[in-house]
N, C-alpha and C positions, 0 to 999 in steps of 0.2 A: 769732330765727326760725326759723333752720340749727336750734340746736340742740331746739327743740322738732320741726322736723320727723325731724332723726333718731332723738327719741327715740320719735317715732310712727311709725316705721320697724320701731323695736326692736320694739315694742310687735305692730305689726302682725305681723311674724315671729314670734314668741311665741306670740301665737294662732292662726298659722295650726298652726303644730306642736302646739297644741292642739286644736285641730279634727279633726286628722287622727289623733286619737289618741295623742298622743305626750306623755302626762304626768309622762311619766320620759326620761332617759337615759342613758347611759354613753359614757364616751369611751375610744376605741380606739388605739392605735398599733399598725402592723399592716407588719411585716417580706414579708408578701404581699402581691403586687399585688393595686389596685384590682378588676379584674375574676375576679383568682379567689376574692374573698370578697363583694364586695359582694352580690353574688344571694342568697347566706346571710342576711347580715344584712338586706336588705331584709325576707325571711324572716321575722326574728328580731322584730324590728321591727312586722309585721302582726298575729303570734301574742300577743304580751304586751303589746304599747302602749310598749315601750321602744326611744326614739331613740336611735339607737347613731350618733355623732361621729367620724368616719373620720380616723382621718392616715396615710398610709402614706408607706414612705420604708426606703431601705436598712439592712439588719440593723444593723451598728456604728452607724450614725449615730443611728437610733432608742435604742439604750442610753447614747450621749452623749449625749443629749439628754435622755433619762432620770435620770440624772446630773449635769445641770445645773439642770435645774428643780430637781431635790432635792423639799420638803415641797408646793413649791408646782404641781407639774405636774397639770398636769387630767386626764391618761392615768390610768383604771381598769384597764384591759388591755393586757399586751402579748405580741403573735401573734410567735414571730419561726422561721427555721429552724436544725439542727441544736442537735443535743443539749450539744453546747461552747458556743453563745451562751447557753441557758438556763442553763449551769450560772453563766457566768459576771454572767450579770444576777444572780441569786441570793448570789452572792460579793459582789457589790455592791452588794449590801442594795437592788435595787429592784424586789425580790416581796417577798410575806407566805405564808405558809403559808395552806394553804384547806380546811374541814372539807367533804367532800360524798360522801355515799352513792353517787350516780348519778355522779358521776367515777369514784370507786373501783371501783364495780361497772361501767362501760365501759370504764378505761383498763387494761388489766394493769399488774401493779408494775412490770416489768423498763421499762416505756415510760413513766413518770413517778417526781420527783423522789423519792426515800425516806422524805423531811419534808414534801412534797403541797405544795412549792412552784411545782412547775411539772408542767402534765401535758402526755401528744404527741397531737396533734390526727391527724395522718395519717403514714405509713410511706413510706422510700423507702429503695428494695436500691443496692448500691454492688456490683454483682460484675462479672467481668472478660468483656469484650467481645474480638470476632474479625472477621477476615474470615473471610469463610464459604468463600472457594475458596482460602482460603491455611495455614490450619491444621486438623488434627485435632484436636476437642475432649479427645478422648480421652485429648491426651498434657500437659492444662495442666487440674491439677483443685483446686487450692490458692492461695492470694494468696505463701506459699512459695514454690512452685513458680516464680514469675518472678522470681527471681532467678538463676534455672540460667543458665549462660555458653550454652547455645542457642536464648537469647531475646535473645542481644546485637541490637541495632540495630533490633529488632521494636518494643519498646512505648512509646507516648504517654500522657501523663496531665499534670494541669494541674500549675501550680507548689505549692510548699508555703503559699504566703502562704492557700489556698482551703483555709477550714475543714473544707471535706468529706475532703480529702486527710489534716487533724491529725487530726481523729477515727477515721479509717481505719487511722492510725499508731496512735491511742490504744488502740483497740480491739487492738492487735496487743501491743501494750505487757502489756496487763493479760495476753493470754492466752499469749505466749511470754517476757516480760519485755523489759527496756529492751537488755539487751548483745544480745542473739537478733535484735530487732527495728532494732537499728542496723545489727548486719552484713543485715542482709535490705536496708534501703532505701539502702546504697552499693551492694550490686550491684545492686538496680532503677536507681539513676540512669546505672548503667555498662551498663545494658541498654536505653536510649533511643533511640529513630531520631530525637528531634530536642530541643533543647534547652524544657523546658517553657512552654508558650502557649496564650493564646482560655481557651476555657470545657469545659466538658462535648461540648456540642455537636462544636466545634473537632478532641476526639480522634475522637469518630466521625467525623465525613467525614475525617481524615486517615485512619483505618482504612482506610475506602472507596474513597478513593484511591490506596490503595496507597503513602500514605508511611510506614505502620507495619501489624502486621499484629495487634496487641494494643494495646487502650484500656482503660482503667478510667475506668467515668462510672455516676452514677444512671441506672435502669432510665427514669423519666418522662421523660427528655430522649429517649431513645431513643424510648418511644413518641410524642412528640407530636411528634418530624420523622414518625416511620411512619404518623400520623393526621394531618398538614398537609392542608388541603383549599386551602393559595394557594400551597406552597412542594414543585413535581415535585422539585427537583435534595432535596430534603431525605429526601421519598419514597424516593428512587429508593439515597440513601445508604443508609438504614435497613435497605433492603430486602438490601444488601450483608452487613448482620453480624448474628452469632448470638451469643446468652448464653451464659456457663461458669458455674454457678452453683459458688462455689469452696467449699470445706471441706466438703461434703456428709458425711462419713466422722468429723469433728472438730465445731468450735464451731460452724459453718454460715458464712452468708456474712454480710458488713459491713449494720448494717441502722441506719438513724437517724429522725427524725421532723422532722416541724414541730411543736412545742407552744404553748402560751399560760402566762401566772400571771397573779394580779389583782396589782397595781402596791402597792408598801410603802405610797402616801397614795393610796391611791383614796378618792374621795369617794363612791363609789355603789357600795361592794365588792357587796351585796347583787344588785345587776343584774350586776356582774362575773360573777357566780357564773352566776347564772341563765343569762350567754352561753355561759361555757364549759361547761358541762351542755347548751345548743343546740350546741353544736359537736359533744359528741360521740356525739350520738342518730344513729339511723338513716336519715335521709331526709339528713343534713349529712354522713352517712361517706358514703354512697352519692355524695352528690355530687363529693366529693372522688375521691373513684377513678373517674368518669364524665369530671372535668372537668378535669382536673391528672392523672390516672394516677398517682397514691400509692395505698401500699394502706391499706387502712382500717386504723387503732389497733385498733377493736373488732372481737372473736374472732364468727365466724358470718358476719360481713361479705362479699362475694366483689370482687374487684377488677376493673379494666373487661376487658373483652373479648379485649384485644390483652397485656394482661399476664397472663393465663388461656392463651394461646399457646404464653407462654413458660414455659409449667409451674409448677408447685409446688416449694417450694423448703424448706430450713434453713434457718432466720436464728439468728444467733449472740444467746442469749440473756443475753449479761451484761446488769446495769442500764447502762442510758445514762448514767448519772450520772458513770460513771465516765468516759466521753469526757471529760467537761468537768473531771473531775480530774487529770485525768492531762494535758491540752491542751497545757499549759506546757513537759512534759518530752517531747512529742512534738516541738514547734515547738523545742525546741534541738537533739533529736537529728534531725531533720529538714533543719537549719542546717549539723551537724556532718557530716551523711554528703552534703553539698553538692546540698543537694536546693532549688532555686531558685526 
């Protein structure tokens, strides 16, 4: 009786899915939090009749899960953050190349894998931030400037285990070479106001509180703090912080992505590609811009109002696949430099 009851329940769930128009499905592993992705997935399902089965988790944990599951994985699509992780997924043979005119037309070559294993969905900038009442922004114009002795005891940054910092260092290796980047990293660490700790918001709060003058952080963290409806302290801290867009006369400010790819053993490949194409549509790009304050990857789409207030800037045009290629080199370099 219990078996019959279970089968009956399962059949009921299946019929419910069909009655809602979900005759097809696609399985998604996402490192993005459910609140940031679920509204888009619901819209996709309504438009296509394809049900999205969502699993969320920490980025590295999802990569490990895909490796462990191998050919038995139910996942069709992987969404994760940072080009370094996307490259790891490719090298670990967790993804497969995709042919899609929509993706090629929507995602500039800089922001996708040269062999089409992954595609950027949104952009995040990692500029220099500073306490408005403690620094003249004209005195600091590049990442390289952070190595100058004048900034000793004035910089806050999170640890070297953070992939955002690893990708920043990888971008510098591409730009100025490994030897010069290591010299820079040693000088940067010598200029820290405190040992690296906490996340990007913690660096911003520390600068606002006078514990340091300069912080390195992604802009969407500052934007979330500035627009928080529940956290007055976060809004107040953000109001004390300004942004310097570094290297504007050279390579430009460091840029990274959140991105996605079709898994190697996808059982619903066609639906997976449809989902990726939907995620670079105008309406989806608008959602990323307004809800999470990330820059749209698609040309011609405007950022959120608060990002507009911080001005336009020149971004580094290096192909982001190189950030993954040089990740291990960057990690070893940071370790040698004493960046903990």
